[in-house]
C-alpha positions in Angstrom: -24.0 -25.7 26.4 -24.7 -22.3 24.9 -21.1 -21.7 23.9 -21.1 -25.1 22.1 -23.9 -23.9 19.9 -22.5 -20.5 19.1 -18.8 -21.1 18.8 -16.9 -24.4 18.2 -14.2 -24.9 20.9 -11.5 -26.3 18.5 -9.0 -24.1 16.6 -10.4 -22.1 13.8 -9.1 -22.8 10.3 -7.3 -19.9 8.6 -9.4 -17.8 6.3 -8.5 -17.8 2.7 -7.5 -14.5 1.0 -10.7 -14.8 -1.0 -12.7 -14.1 2.2 -10.8 -10.8 2.8 -12.6 -7.6 2.1 -12.1 -6.0 -1.2 -9.7 -3.3 -0.2 -7.6 -3.1 -3.4 -9.2 0.3 -4.1 -7.9 1.7 -0.9 -4.5 0.2 -1.5 -4.4 1.6 -5.1 -5.4 5.1 -3.9 -2.7 5.1 -1.2 -0.2 3.9 -3.7 -1.1 6.6 -6.1 -0.8 9.3 -3.4 2.5 8.1 -2.2 3.9 7.7 -5.7 2.8 11.2 -7.0 3.7 13.0 -3.8 7.2 11.4 -3.6 8.0 12.2 -7.3 6.5 15.7 -7.2 8.2 16.8 -4.0 11.5 15.4 -5.0 11.5 17.1 -8.4 10.4 20.3 -6.6 13.5 20.0 -4.4 15.7 19.4 -7.4 14.4 22.3 -9.4 13.9 25.0 -6.8 16.7 24.3 -4.4 19.5 26.6 -5.3 22.0 25.0 -3.0 23.0 21.5 -3.4 19.8 19.3 -2.9 19.3 17.5 0.4 20.1 13.9 -0.6 18.5 12.2 2.4 15.3 13.9 1.7 15.5 13.0 -2.0 16.3 9.3 -1.2 13.4 9.1 1.3 11.0 10.6 -1.3 12.0 8.2 -4.0 11.6 5.3 -1.6 8.1 6.6 -0.8 7.4 6.7 -4.6 8.7 3.2 -5.0 6.5 2.0 -2.2 3.6 3.6 -4.0 4.5 1.7 -7.1 4.6 -1.5 -5.1 1.2 -0.8 -3.6 -0.3 -0.2 -7.0 1.1 -3.4 -8.3 -0.3 -5.3 -5.4 -3.7 -3.7 -5.8 -3.6 -4.8 -9.5 -2.7 -8.4 -8.6 -5.4 -8.5 -6.0 -8.1 -7.1 -8.4 -7.0 -9.6 -11.2 -7.3 -12.5 -8.8 -10.8 -11.5 -7.7 -12.2 -11.1 -11.2 
């Protein structure tokens, strides 16, 4: 009887995204760090590497920067929907 009072036994409906915590600030900050670090390190490799640059590292860093851009876009969309 106590469980019937505290929790319904049927399946719980899915929560809407509006009930999610406001984590777009965190997503935006992670995106910024990934974007800046990826671009800065890859340009550092291009500028200071006297040999031919390590292309796998450059590709990985540019992918990291693109992921950062995507996270910032996602954070902007979340913030716009909430306001």
